[in-house]
N, C-alpha and C positions, 0 to 999 in steps of 0.2 A: 342538697337533698338531706334530710334529718336521717340520722342513722336508726336504723329497725332494731327495736330491743322486745325483749322477751315480756309482754306485758299480758295482763287478763282483765277485758272488761266486765263489768257487773253491774247491774242496776243500779241507780243512785237511791241511797236511801237516807234518811236524816241521821240515823245512826248506824253503827258499822256491824254487820251480820257475820256469822261464823262463815269462813270460806272451806267450801270442800272441794271436788274437781274442778278444773278449769272450764266454764261456762263459755259458751258462743257469746258474740257481740250481740245485745239487745238495745233498742231503743229506750231513752229514759223518759218516765213519765215526769219529770222534774226540769231543771234546766240544763241538764247534760249528764255525763257518762262517768263513772267512777272507774279507774284503772289499776289494778293490782300489779305492782312490780313483782318479778319474781323472787327477789330480794326478801321480800315481805310475807312470801308463803312458808309455812313451816312443814316439813315432812314428818312422818311417824319416828323417823329414826334419829331425828335432828337433836331432839331434848337434851340439853347438857353436851352436846357435841358440836353442832353448829349453831349461831345464834342466825335470827333474821331482823329485819328492819320492821319500823312500825309506822310506815307511811302510806298513803295512799295519793293518786295522781287524779285531778279532777278536769275533765274536758268540758268546756262549755258547749251547748249545742250549735253546730255550726262553724266550730273554732276547730284550728289545729290543736295538738297535744301542746306544743310551746309557741309563745307567742313574741312579738317584737317590743311589748311593752308590759307591765304587770297587768292581768286579767283584770277586768272593770270591778267584778263583784269579790277579788280577793281581798282578804283582811290585810291591813298595812302595819306596819310599827305603830305609827301614829294611832290608827283606828282601833286597836287592841291596847295602845296605853292609855286612850281615853276609857275604853270601857273598863279596865281594872283600875282607874283612879291612879294612875301614876304621873300623870301630867294636868294641868289645869283643864277643866272640863269644857267641851263646845258641845251643846245641845243636841243630843242624839248620836253623838259621836258618829257621823256618817263618814263614811269611805273617802268620799270625793272630797270633801271639804275639812277633814281632820289631817291637821299637819305637825302639830307638836310633838314632839319623840323625846323619850327619857335622855336624862344627861348626865346620869351618874354613871357609878361604877369603879370599883379600884382592884389592885390587887390581879388574880386571875382566875379565868374559865377556862377548864382543858375539856375538849370534845374528844371522844375515845370512839372511833370508827373503824370499820376493815377495808381494806383495799385503798386505791390512790385516785384524788381527783386533781388531775395536774393542772387545772387552773381555778383551785379554791382561792389563790389569793386576788386574782382580777375579777372573778365571782362576786369577791365581798365587797371590792372597789367598787363595782359596778351597783351593787345592793345598797351600799352606803351613800353613794352619791344620788340615786335615785330618790331615795326618803330623807335625805337632809341629815343624815348620820355623819358623825365626823369619822376619818378614815380610820381603821382599827389598827390596833398594837398586834399584829397577828404573826403566827410563825406555824409553819409545818413541822412536825416530827415524825421520822419513821421510827417505830417501836423497834424494830428488829436490826436498825442500823442500814437497811437498804430500801429502796423505793419497792411499795408492794405493787401488784398488777392493776390495772385499771378496768373498771366496771361502769360504764356510762348507762344511765337511765336507772341505777339500782343503788347501791352504796354511795357512787359518785353524787346522786341527787342528795341522798340521805346528809353527806357531808355538807354540802350546800346548804340544805335547810339549818343543819345545827349551827354551823358557825355564823350564818346569817342572823338567826333569830336570837342566838346568845347575845351577839353583838348589839342587835337591834334594842335589847332589855338592859343591857348594861355596857354602855358605847365607851366607857372608859377604861374598862377591864382589860388587860390582856387577853387574848385569845389564843390560846393553842389548839391545834389540830393534831393529834396523836394517831397516827394512822398504822393498824395492826395488819401484820403480813397477811391474814386471810380472816374469813367468819369464824375460824375454829373458836371454841370456848379457851383453848389454851394460848392462842394468838391473844385475844381479845382481854383476857386476863393478863396477859404479860403487857401490853399496852397500858392496862389499866394502872400498873406499878409505875410504868414510865410517867403517866399522866399525873398520878398523886404525889410525884417526886418532884415533877415542875412546878406544880399549884404550892405546893408545901416551901420550895425554894423561894417563890415569888411572894412569900408572906401570907399565904393562906388564901384560899376560894373555894371552887366548887368543881366536881368533874361530873360531865353529863354523860348519859348512855342512853341513847335512843334504840338500842337493841335487847334481846333476850332471845330464851327459848321458854317451852312448857318447864314447870319444876321437874327436878330428877333427882332419884337417891343420890345422898352425898353432897348435895348443893351447898350443904352447911360447912364444908370444908374448905368452900371457897369465900366464905362471909369475911375472911381475915384481908383479902384484898380491898376490902372497902374500910379500914379503919386508920389510915394515916393521919396522925394528928396534924390540925389546921385545915382538914379537908372535909367539907361535906359531899356527898355522893348523891346523885339523882338518876332513876332509870324510867323510862317509860313502860306503862301498865299492860299494853298491847291494844289489838284492834279489836277482838271478837270475845271479850269476856272470860277468857282464861287467865289463871294467875301466872306469872311470868318471873321467871328467875333472870336479872339479878333484883327486879323491883320488889320482889318478897322478901330480900334479906332485911333484917331489921336494921341493918347500918346504911340504907339506903332509902331517901326519899322516894316514895313511889308516885310518880307522877300520873295524874289521870286526865280525864276529857271531859269537854262540856260542848254544847251546840250554843253558839252567839246566834242570838235569834234579832231579825230585824222585819220592820214592817215595809210596806209597799213604797215609802217615801226613803227608805234606807236608813232609817233611825234606828238604834239598839233598843229593843224592847224587853232584855233579859236573856238570862241562861238557862237552859236546861240540861240535864244530865245526857250524857252520850255513850260514853264506855265504861260498860259496868265489870267490876272486878270479882275479889272473892278472897277467901281465908288462904293462906299458905297450906299445903299439906304437910310440910316437913319442919317450919321454922317457928318455934313457940312464941305467945304473946308477948312482945316485949314491955318493958315496965311504961314506957309514955303511953301504952294503951289500956293500962289497967282503966282509966275511967269509962271504957267503953267496952269493958269484958262482956257485958250481958248483950252485945251485937256480936262480937268477934268470936267470944269463947277462948278457947286455951291457944289458938294460935293467932300469927299475925295478919292482920286484917289489911287489905290494899283496897284503894289507894290511898294516899294522906292527902295531897289537895291537889286542885285541877287547873286547867287551862284548855283555852278554846283548842279542840280537836276533831271536829265534826266535819265529813264531806262537805255540809251544807253550808259551812263557815269556814273554808280554806284559807290558807295565808299564801302571800305571795313569796316565791324564791327564784332566783335568778342562778342558772348554771349552764355553763357555755360548753360543757364537757359533752362530746359526741353531738353537736350540732343543735344543742336544746336551744335555749334561751329562757323566757319567764313562763313561768309554770306556778299553778294552783295547787299546794299540797296540803294534806291534813293528815291527822292520826295521832297518837299520843307521843309521836316521834318530834312534834311540834312543842308539846308540853314540856320535855324535860329540858333541854335547853332554854326554852322561855323561862321556866320558874328556876332555874341556875341562875340566870341573867337577874330576876327580880331579885331573887334572895342575897345576891352579891351586891346589889344597888341597895338593899336594905342596910348594909354595913354592918352588921354584928359580928360577922365573922367567927361563929362558934369553931370550938377545935375538934367537934365532931358530929356526926349526923344525930347521934343521940341527944345531944342538947339542942340541936335546931328543931328535932322533932317533939321534943319535951315541952319547949317555947312553944311551939304550934298547936299541938294537942292542951296544953294549960290553957288556952283561950276559951276551949269549950265550957270551961267551969265560971269564966266571966261573961255573962250574956251581952251587957253592954258593948264590951271590948269586942267581943267575938262578932258581933252584927256591924261593927265599925271596921273591922280589918279582915273578913272574909264575908264573901256571898253564899249565903247556904242555898244549896241547889235543893229545890224541893219537888220540883217537876221533872218527870223523866222516868223510866224503868228504874224502879230499885231505889228511889229517892225518898228520902223522909228528912224531917226536921233534924238538924244536928248532923253528926258523922254518919255515913252511910257508904255501901258497897259501890256505889254509883260515883261520887266526886269527892269523897273522902270528908275532910271537914268544910269543904267547898273551894270556891275559887278565890282567887286574891283581890284583896282590895288595899291599894297603897301599900306602903312599906311597913307598916307596923306590926308587930306581933310573928316577926320572921326572923 
């Protein structure tokens, strides 16, 4: 029997709407129901004190939450590698027939999360075997030196998602899962320091953070946690349109979200914007955004660039903890580790996030290269030609310009 966890069903929508009080279960007018785990809900007193995850669980009509195999309509490493032109193209990038996965990656990608997933290593092995990925060079690190508590169906699912999709996009990189003692900001930032040291010692790479909270007074004092030389930092921009920290930090790549659209035959037809973000309240505009100052004004704008994150185009994840199995997850929790993996595969290994983002934003000035290396997302709430608060510079195309 599957373990019961504290989950909140909401009506399925193409993009993600603000969450308020827990709502009763409702039938979906589309192909299923979206469930919000407790870990993805922020309460008023949480900002700057406790972080939340940024994923949702999709349950197809007539199916259990978790299944024995990958949900049929869930995106896979191969299908999204095709969509983002990371592998040789298959016409339409259909989920069922697209099998080629990325083969690159080096150095390290560290994942920072709270609590413990005791099945993380075996989850990653099952995921890799299912999708034809090499077995990962993988290590779990307890940031405090002691094993954190276990949280099935919440942070545990987040950890499975993060390590699997970082590995999917950079299969030859060493993957560290750095587990914070709790979801408090103090514990997560302590884990950030551990993760930064591990990546720097490995020769450089990326640190991904799929967590955050609403912005808070004094957040700039924490920006220094994201400045280790040789490390580029990523963080999810959230689910409901609020600006989150640490994605608002100028030292972090703010990972936004899109919807991957498919027709009735299952062929990819394009992307639309999904997860709207905005300007930071506290962080001044960094120099790499001077070219878009007419849009963002005097403050740091988010996101920077984006990846599939919509509940209508969720991804396959395997998590055995708590008796789960294969699930379909969505949200910008998918974006952060996936983009970290893509940047790792690009192989530039800049020594700071500032240099990474300067490279990305410089492409906006070269229209030919920009449209070759990024997909400009112009459809969806808040979307416009070029940079916008919906998808940043757009979504990824191949490995150039990153």
